[in-house]
Residue, then its C-alpha position, 0 to 999 in steps of 0.5 A: m501508810t498511816a491511818i491519817m494518810r488512808i483517810v486522806n486518800h480515801k476521801t480524795n478517791m471519792m471526790q475524784a470518782t464524783r468528778e469523773t462523772s461531771a468533768v469540767a472542760g478546759t485548762a482553766g477548769q482543770r487548774a481550778r479542780q487541781k487547786q480544790d483537790s489540793l485544798s481538800r487534801i490539806l483540810d482532810a490531813s489537818a483535820a485528822r492530825l488536829r484530832v489525833d495530836g491536838p492543836q500543837g501537833g499539826a505542824i505544817a510540814q507534817v500536814m503536807q506530808d500526810a496530804g502528799l503535797t509539797h510544803g510550798a503548796f500550803y501558802s497557796h491556801f493559807a497564811s498561817k498555821d492558826e488559819l489552817a487550824i480554824a479551817a480544819f476544825r470547821h472542815a472536820l465538823a462539816g464532814n461528820r455532823q450529819r453522820w451523828i445527828g442524822k436527818v430530822v424528818d420523821r424523827s421525834w426529839g427522843e428518837r434523835m437523841a437516842r440515835l445520836a447517843r448510840g452513834y457517838l458513845n461507842r468504842s469505835h468512835r472512842d478509838v478512831r480519833a482521826d475521824s472522830c468528833a472535833f468537839s471532844a478531841l479539842a475540848t480541853d485544848a480550846a480554852r488555851m487556843p487564840a480567840g479566833f479559834r475559840e470563836a470558831y469553836e463556839q460558832e460550830l457548837r451552836k450549829s450542832l445545837n441547831a441541827m440537834g433541834g432541826s433548825a438551819l445551821d445558821e439560824p440565829s434564834e434558839h429552838e425550843t429544846y436548845d437547853e436540852a441539846i446543850a445538856v445532851l451534847a455536854l454529856l456526850v462530849g464529857g462521856l467520850l473524854l472520860a472513856r478515853a482517859v481511863k486505863s481499864e477497858t471494862f470501865s471505859s466501856r461502862i462509862l460509854k454505856v452509862c452515858r449513852t443510856a443517860a443521854a437517851r433518857m434525857g431525850i425522852a424526858a424533854 
């Protein structure tokens, strides 16, 4: 079983365990659950494949195989591969955003940035690409993607910048540390890209450490 299939099955099992405690009665409810389950499996598989292989690697047939579903089930949810790519990109960030940024309550800006740097710039995040940050996984590809995908990339980027400052994800106005959030996030994404690109493990770990320290210092200085 591939790493992607393990991620899909793990998330599906968690969702099913939750639903067993609050089952919806009736055939209509069961059909709705089955459709939602298949959608979740497709999004989990596509989000993982997108981060591992890039936008051109997630062929519909491969995604459906990873999801454990038939090819025909795809068109019950999406009209095209491009539509799936956008949905999977948003799904990946929605699932991981809070994991890195954490909760704002009782944390200063500097504490949040130090926590974010530790959680983001480490060897585990560098190596486990299937469950990694979609911003870094697709940073070099997004510029060549269709306008709809780039628009989604910008929207999700702004949501993360809002979350870094403690604002609601869809808040239209910028918080007081918005520029600092841009700088920190650019350092995190760029640092992870460089750490993945070099051959030397020693140098890669050094890049992670240096950028982690710099991001934490930026949080203190703001």
